[in-house]
Phi, psi and omega in degrees: 000124178252169178149166174290133175275122184275142181294149181293139174281148169291161185296302184200145186243137182244127174245134188234167192269337178204182184288322178297323177295314181304315184288338173294308179297320179286332172301316190278322185272008174252352180284154179294128167076031185296330182291335187290322180287336178272337183076026174231169174295154174290134176231153180285124189215133176250104188277003171289143183291137183090352176270249183258006183240126178235143181243132177281138180294328186254032171054210185302321175292329178293319177300312184297319180269336195233009178308313180295327184273324182290336184252011184300305187290339181277002173294332184269349189239351190222134177291315184240156172223132171244131191235116184234130182209164179276159175272345187254101180201153181312120176085010187292134173276171178310152178312315184295321173295318174308304180301312179308302180300322176291309182305311178305320177292322177301318185285330175295337180266005177103357179288146174275135185299327184292344182260008177230159175212133178253122170255102176263102190278130186247111006269333193197166186297334174306336179303339183277335196254352182280120164212157176281078189215139182300334183292329187277330177292322181294318183291328182264007178051038165265121187236025180294159178297328178273139176302147186299325177305312184288323176304315182288321176300310183303330183259018175053033179250349174206081186309142171307142180087344182268143184286340190214153166300149185302309176246088191304317181293314186290337174293316172308305187297323180300309182299322184290329174299313183295331181261008181050039177257125178303142172275120189213162176292341179292334178292318185293321178297321184291313178309311180297324186286340190244328186282134177288150176247357185315308184252021182299130182251004180289138190294317179306305184300312179303319179289335170294310187296314184287331172297313180290337174286330178288327180275330181227072186295153172298133182102344173294159171279141184287000000 
């Protein structure tokens, strides 16, 4: 049988809302054995910007209104599309509407619903990285005698008995101010490269994990 051979598609393209989110994904997908903690098969993924990882210029609102346009050409080059944004931004509709609208727009461009997933983080990305863990303290350069967890509790930023700070992004920014550390994407990349996700209870992260498990089941070819 003869004919033109079609180029193989890449596994997955990921569109995220900002450079801190991109750094978080880059930090995670460059660590050794990242697929083991997710419980999925390893798949080829280029976490460099312009590779399989894209950042929307207009941040969360840009992802919401333009994801289907930004990813239009990737339908021919990638099997799956993962779209990630925060739920909290000026003018944001409810989480369910964010997911419904982006999904409908992607389908209108020819993507199959089974091959796309919209991850709307409630309220924001920083919810993924907060753990009572020395690696978090190290990444944020906190070296005080009091544990970072107790420091945040004393300052009403992470109540005892709560799994996460009440305002996760503001908690990160507050600690960085205390340690005189500039807020940068490098901080997020370092956090993601060190913090365990094995017991992460965040709903949006678990949606991401479950999507990758379904798309790339253990035992499948990479």
